[in-house]
C-alpha positions in Angstrom: 13.6 -13.6 -3.8 11.4 -12.6 -7.1 8.7 -10.2 -6.6 5.7 -10.5 -9.3 4.3 -6.6 -9.6 3.1 -3.6 -11.6 5.2 -0.5 -11.3 1.7 1.3 -11.2 0.4 -0.6 -8.2 0.6 1.0 -5.0 0.5 -2.3 -3.6 3.4 -3.5 -5.2 4.8 0.0 -4.2 5.1 -0.8 -0.4 7.2 -4.2 -1.1 9.4 -2.4 -3.3 10.1 0.0 -0.4 10.6 -2.7 1.9 12.7 -4.4 0.2 15.3 -1.7 -0.6 15.2 -0.4 2.8 15.9 -3.9 4.3 18.5 -4.3 1.6 17.2 -7.6 0.1 18.2 -8.6 -3.3 15.5 -9.4 -5.5 14.5 -10.1 -9.2 11.3 -7.8 -10.3 8.8 -9.5 -12.8 6.3 -7.1 -14.1 2.7 -8.8 -14.5 0.3 -6.4 -16.7 -2.9 -6.8 -14.9 -4.1 -4.2 -17.3 -4.0 -6.7 -20.3 -5.1 -9.6 -18.1 -2.0 -11.5 -17.1 -3.1 -11.5 -13.6 -6.0 -13.9 -14.7 -3.5 -16.7 -16.2 -3.2 -20.2 -14.9 0.3 -19.3 -14.7 -0.2 -16.6 -12.1 -3.5 -18.3 -10.5 -0.6 -20.9 -9.4 1.1 -18.2 -7.7 -1.8 -16.5 -6.0 -5.2 -18.2 -6.3 -6.9 -15.2 -6.1 -4.9 -14.0 -9.1 -3.8 -10.6 -7.9 -0.2 -8.7 -7.0 2.1 -8.7 -5.7 3.3 -11.8 -5.0 6.6 -12.6 -3.3 8.4 -15.8 -4.6 10.9 -16.9 -1.9 14.3 -18.2 -2.4 12.6 -21.8 -1.2 10.3 -21.5 -4.1 7.6 -20.5 -1.9 4.7 -18.1 -2.8 3.7 -15.0 -0.5 0.2 -13.2 -1.6 -1.1 -9.7 -0.2 0.8 -7.0 0.4 0.4 -7.0 4.2 1.3 -10.8 4.5 4.7 -9.9 2.3 5.5 -6.8 4.5 5.1 -9.1 7.7 7.2 -11.8 6.1 9.6 -9.4 5.1 9.8 -7.5 8.4 10.2 -10.8 10.6 13.7 -10.5 12.8 14.4 -7.0 11.6 13.4 -3.3 13.2 10.7 -3.0 10.8 8.4 -5.1 13.2 8.8 -4.9 16.8 9.2 -7.8 19.3 7.0 -6.7 22.0 3.5 -8.3 22.3 1.8 -4.8 22.5 4.0 -2.9 20.0 3.5 -6.0 17.3 -0.5 -5.6 18.3 -0.1 -1.8 17.3 1.4 -2.6 13.8 -1.3 -5.1 12.9 -4.0 -2.5 14.0 -2.6 -0.1 11.7 -2.2 -2.7 9.0 -6.0 -3.9 9.3 -6.7 -0.5 9.2 -5.0 0.2 6.0 -6.9 -2.7 4.4 -10.2 -1.8 5.6 -10.4 1.6 5.3 -7.4 3.1 3.0 -7.7 0.1 0.8 -11.0 -0.1 0.8 -11.9 3.5 0.2 -9.3 5.8 -0.7 -7.4 3.6 -3.2 -10.8 2.6 -4.9 -11.9 6.1 -5.1 -8.6 6.9 -6.7 -8.8 4.1 -9.3 -12.5 5.1 -10.3 -11.4 8.7 -10.7 -8.5 7.7 -13.0 -10.6 5.3 -14.9 -13.3 7.8 -15.3 -15.7 6.3 -13.4 -16.5 9.4 -11.0 -18.4 10.6 -14.0 -20.4 7.2 -14.9 -21.2 6.8 -11.1 -21.0 10.1 -9.4 -23.3 9.1 -6.3 -20.9 5.7 -5.4 -17.9 7.9 -6.0 -18.9 10.7 -3.9 -19.8 8.0 -1.2 -16.2 6.7 -1.7 -14.5 10.1 -1.3 -16.4 10.9 1.9 -15.4 7.6 3.2 -12.0 8.2 2.4 -11.7 11.7 4.0 -12.9 10.0 7.1 -10.5 7.4 7.0 -7.5 10.2 6.5 -9.2 12.1 9.2 -8.7 9.0 11.3 -5.1 8.8 10.5 -4.7 12.3 11.5 -6.2 12.0 14.9 -3.9 8.9 15.4 -0.5 10.6 14.5 -1.6 13.7 16.4 -1.5 11.4 19.8 2.3 11.6 20.0 4.6 9.2 18.2 6.9 9.9 15.1 5.2 7.0 13.7 1.6 5.4 13.4 2.9 2.8 15.7 4.8 4.6 18.3 8.3 6.6 17.8 9.7 3.6 15.4 9.4 3.5 11.8 7.1 0.1 10.9 5.9 -1.8 8.2 2.7 -0.4 9.2 3.9 2.9 8.3 5.1 1.6 4.5 1.9 -0.3 4.2 -0.4 3.0 4.6 1.9 5.2 2.7 1.2 3.3 -0.3 -2.3 4.9 -1.1 -2.1 7.9 1.5 0.6 9.5 -0.1 -1.3 10.0 -3.7 -4.7 10.7 -1.9 -4.9 13.7 -4.0 -5.5 11.5 -7.2 -8.9 10.8 -5.7 -9.6 14.6 -4.4 -8.2 13.6 -0.8 -5.2 15.5 -0.2 -3.3 14.2 2.8 -1.1 17.1 2.9 -4.1 19.4 4.0 -3.9 17.4 7.4 -1.1 18.6 9.4 -0.2 15.6 11.4 -0.2 13.2 8.1 1.8 15.9 5.9 4.6 15.9 8.8 4.5 11.8 8.6 4.6 11.7 5.4 7.9 13.9 5.2 9.1 11.6 8.2 8.3 8.4 6.0 10.1 9.8 2.9 12.9 10.6 4.9 14.0 7.1 6.3 17.0 5.3 4.9 17.1 3.9 1.9 13.4 5.1 0.6 12.5 5.5 -2.6 9.0 6.6 -4.1 9.0 4.9 -8.0 5.5 4.7 -8.2 4.5 4.9 -11.9 1.2 6.4 -13.3 -1.8 4.4 -14.3 -1.7 3.8 -18.1 -3.8 5.9 -20.2 -5.8 2.8 -21.1 -6.8 1.4 -17.4 -8.7 -1.4 -17.2 -12.0 -2.0 -15.1 -9.8 -3.8 -12.1 -8.1 -1.9 -8.9 -4.9 -2.3 -8.5 
Protein backbone atom coordinates (compact mmCIF):
# COMPACT_ATOMS: atom_id res chain seq x y z
CA UNK A 1 0.00 0.00 0.00
CA UNK A 2 1.01 3.59 -0.53
CA UNK A 3 -0.10 6.53 1.63
CA UNK A 4 -0.06 10.02 0.14
CA UNK A 5 0.22 12.31 3.13
CA UNK A 6 1.96 15.09 5.02
CA UNK A 7 3.66 14.57 8.41
CA UNK A 8 2.05 17.69 9.95
CA UNK A 9 -1.52 16.66 9.12
CA UNK A 10 -3.55 15.13 11.94
CA UNK A 11 -5.82 13.52 9.35
CA UNK A 12 -2.78 11.70 8.02
CA UNK A 13 -1.62 10.84 11.55
CA UNK A 14 -4.86 8.90 12.03
CA UNK A 15 -4.01 6.62 9.11
CA UNK A 16 -0.41 6.09 10.22
CA UNK A 17 -1.61 5.06 13.67
CA UNK A 18 -4.02 2.50 12.19
CA UNK A 19 -1.53 1.11 9.68
CA UNK A 20 1.11 0.58 12.38
CA UNK A 21 -1.29 -0.95 14.85
CA UNK A 22 -2.64 -3.33 12.21
CA UNK A 23 0.88 -4.26 11.11
CA UNK A 24 0.21 -3.22 7.50
CA UNK A 25 3.30 -2.47 5.44
CA UNK A 26 3.04 0.73 3.43
CA UNK A 27 5.06 3.33 1.58
CA UNK A 28 4.70 6.94 2.68
CA UNK A 29 4.68 9.55 -0.08
CA UNK A 30 4.79 13.15 1.11
CA UNK A 31 2.49 15.53 -0.74
CA UNK A 32 3.34 19.06 0.37
CA UNK A 33 -0.02 20.76 0.72
CA UNK A 34 1.71 23.94 1.90
CA UNK A 35 3.42 24.29 -1.47
CA UNK A 36 0.42 23.47 -3.64
CA UNK A 37 1.19 19.83 -4.38
CA UNK A 38 -2.36 18.76 -3.50
CA UNK A 39 -3.73 21.01 -6.26
CA UNK A 40 -1.89 19.39 -9.15
CA UNK A 41 -3.42 17.35 -11.95
CA UNK A 42 -1.50 14.34 -10.66
CA UNK A 43 -3.02 14.55 -7.20
CA UNK A 44 -6.52 15.38 -8.47
CA UNK A 45 -6.32 12.02 -10.26
CA UNK A 46 -5.91 10.41 -6.83
CA UNK A 47 -8.59 12.48 -5.12
CA UNK A 48 -10.91 14.80 -7.09
CA UNK A 49 -11.17 17.00 -3.98
CA UNK A 50 -7.39 17.44 -3.93
CA UNK A 51 -6.85 16.67 -0.27
CA UNK A 52 -4.82 14.24 1.79
CA UNK A 53 -4.61 11.56 3.02
CA UNK A 54 -5.14 9.24 0.09
CA UNK A 55 -4.49 5.52 0.36
CA UNK A 56 -3.48 3.58 -2.74
CA UNK A 57 -4.33 -0.10 -2.30
CA UNK A 58 -2.20 -2.97 -3.51
CA UNK A 59 -4.58 -3.23 -6.47
CA UNK A 60 -3.98 0.40 -7.41
CA UNK A 61 -7.35 1.71 -6.21
CA UNK A 62 -7.47 5.08 -4.44
CA UNK A 63 -9.35 5.70 -1.19
CA UNK A 64 -9.64 9.29 0.04
CA UNK A 65 -11.01 10.87 3.26
CA UNK A 66 -9.48 9.81 6.57
CA UNK A 67 -12.68 8.24 7.91
CA UNK A 68 -13.21 6.15 4.79
CA UNK A 69 -9.59 5.00 4.85
CA UNK A 70 -9.84 4.02 8.52
CA UNK A 71 -12.98 1.98 7.87
CA UNK A 72 -11.38 0.33 4.82
CA UNK A 73 -8.31 -0.68 6.83
CA UNK A 74 -10.31 -1.82 9.85
CA UNK A 75 -12.68 -4.11 7.96
CA UNK A 76 -12.34 -7.65 9.32
CA UNK A 77 -10.09 -6.56 12.21
CA UNK A 78 -10.74 -5.90 15.93
CA UNK A 79 -10.71 -2.16 15.17
CA UNK A 80 -14.21 -2.46 13.65
CA UNK A 81 -16.84 -4.57 15.45
CA UNK A 82 -19.03 -6.97 13.51
CA UNK A 83 -22.26 -6.33 15.42
CA UNK A 84 -24.77 -3.99 13.82
CA UNK A 85 -25.31 -1.82 16.91
CA UNK A 86 -21.64 -1.81 17.88
CA UNK A 87 -20.66 -0.76 14.37
CA UNK A 88 -23.31 1.97 14.40
CA UNK A 89 -21.72 3.39 17.57
CA UNK A 90 -18.36 3.50 15.82
CA UNK A 91 -19.95 5.35 12.91
CA UNK A 92 -21.76 7.69 15.30
CA UNK A 93 -18.51 8.90 16.82
CA UNK A 94 -16.74 9.09 13.48
CA UNK A 95 -19.52 11.30 12.10
CA UNK A 96 -19.30 13.39 15.27
CA UNK A 97 -15.57 13.77 14.69
CA UNK A 98 -16.10 15.10 11.19
CA UNK A 99 -19.05 17.35 12.04
CA UNK A 100 -17.77 18.79 15.32
CA UNK A 101 -14.09 18.09 16.00
CA UNK A 102 -12.82 18.51 12.46
CA UNK A 103 -15.15 21.41 11.67
CA UNK A 104 -14.51 23.38 14.85
CA UNK A 105 -11.48 22.26 16.85
CA UNK A 106 -9.28 21.49 13.84
CA UNK A 107 -10.20 24.74 12.13
CA UNK A 108 -9.61 26.79 15.29
CA UNK A 109 -6.21 25.15 15.70
CA UNK A 110 -5.20 25.95 12.14
CA UNK A 111 -6.44 29.53 12.35
CA UNK A 112 -4.40 30.11 15.47
CA UNK A 113 -1.27 28.65 13.91
CA UNK A 114 -1.84 30.72 10.76
CA UNK A 115 -2.37 33.93 12.73
CA UNK A 116 -6.04 34.24 11.85
CA UNK A 117 -6.97 34.49 15.53
CA UNK A 118 -5.63 38.07 15.28
CA UNK A 119 -7.04 38.94 11.86
CA UNK A 120 -10.45 37.30 12.41
CA UNK A 121 -10.91 37.54 16.20
CA UNK A 122 -14.70 37.21 16.32
CA UNK A 123 -14.80 34.25 13.93
CA UNK A 124 -11.93 32.61 15.79
CA UNK A 125 -13.63 33.10 19.17
CA UNK A 126 -16.77 31.46 17.79
CA UNK A 127 -14.78 28.47 16.54
CA UNK A 128 -13.10 28.09 19.93
CA UNK A 129 -16.45 28.26 21.72
CA UNK A 130 -17.86 25.59 19.42
CA UNK A 131 -14.71 23.49 19.86
CA UNK A 132 -15.03 23.64 23.65
CA UNK A 133 -18.63 22.51 23.33
CA UNK A 134 -17.57 19.60 21.09
CA UNK A 135 -14.91 18.42 23.53
CA UNK A 136 -17.44 18.75 26.37
CA UNK A 137 -19.76 16.45 24.40
CA UNK A 138 -16.93 13.93 24.12
CA UNK A 139 -16.41 14.21 27.89
CA UNK A 140 -20.08 13.39 28.49
CA UNK A 141 -19.90 10.43 26.13
CA UNK A 142 -16.81 9.01 27.82
CA UNK A 143 -18.19 9.61 31.30
CA UNK A 144 -20.99 7.21 30.42
CA UNK A 145 -18.96 4.14 31.17
CA UNK A 146 -16.88 2.44 28.47
CA UNK A 147 -13.10 2.62 28.33
CA UNK A 148 -13.29 3.87 24.74
CA UNK A 149 -15.78 5.99 22.82
CA UNK A 150 -17.83 3.13 21.31
CA UNK A 151 -17.68 0.91 24.39
CA UNK A 152 -15.04 -1.16 26.11
CA UNK A 153 -13.12 -1.98 22.94
CA UNK A 154 -10.65 0.27 21.12
CA UNK A 155 -11.82 1.02 17.57
CA UNK A 156 -11.14 3.27 14.62
CA UNK A 157 -13.53 5.79 16.19
CA UNK A 158 -10.94 6.36 18.91
CA UNK A 159 -8.22 6.84 16.30
CA UNK A 160 -10.37 9.27 14.33
CA UNK A 161 -11.11 11.38 17.41
CA UNK A 162 -7.58 11.27 18.76
CA UNK A 163 -6.16 12.95 15.66
CA UNK A 164 -7.31 16.46 16.56
CA UNK A 165 -8.53 16.14 20.14
CA UNK A 166 -5.07 15.34 21.50
CA UNK A 167 -3.63 18.62 20.16
CA UNK A 168 -6.60 20.81 21.06
CA UNK A 169 -4.43 22.92 23.37
CA UNK A 170 -2.91 24.39 20.20
CA UNK A 171 -6.28 26.09 19.69
CA UNK A 172 -6.65 27.05 23.35
CA UNK A 173 -8.91 24.07 24.09
CA UNK A 174 -6.87 21.78 26.35
CA UNK A 175 -8.52 18.33 26.35
CA UNK A 176 -6.63 17.31 29.47
CA UNK A 177 -8.62 19.79 31.51
CA UNK A 178 -11.50 17.31 31.25
CA UNK A 179 -11.14 14.22 33.45
CA UNK A 180 -12.71 11.58 31.23
CA UNK A 181 -11.10 12.88 28.04
CA UNK A 182 -7.67 12.99 29.69
CA UNK A 183 -8.01 9.39 30.89
CA UNK A 184 -9.21 8.32 27.45
CA UNK A 185 -6.23 9.97 25.77
CA UNK A 186 -3.94 8.01 28.08
CA UNK A 187 -5.73 4.75 27.22
CA UNK A 188 -5.48 5.42 23.48
CA UNK A 189 -1.78 6.24 23.77
CA UNK A 190 -1.28 3.05 25.77
CA UNK A 191 -2.68 0.72 23.11
CA UNK A 192 -0.21 -1.74 21.52
CA UNK A 193 1.84 -0.28 18.68
CA UNK A 194 0.61 3.27 19.21
CA UNK A 195 2.95 6.01 17.96
CA UNK A 196 2.19 9.72 17.70
CA UNK A 197 4.65 11.12 15.18
CA UNK A 198 2.73 14.28 14.27
CA UNK A 199 5.14 17.00 13.17
CA UNK A 200 4.65 20.73 13.79
CA UNK A 201 2.95 22.82 11.15
CA UNK A 202 5.68 24.64 9.17
CA UNK A 203 6.25 28.27 10.02
CA UNK A 204 5.28 29.29 6.48
CA UNK A 205 1.80 27.78 6.77
CA UNK A 206 -0.42 28.42 3.79
CA UNK A 207 -4.05 29.45 3.94
CA UNK A 208 -5.43 25.93 3.70
CA UNK A 209 -6.66 23.65 6.53
CA UNK A 210 -4.95 20.31 6.96
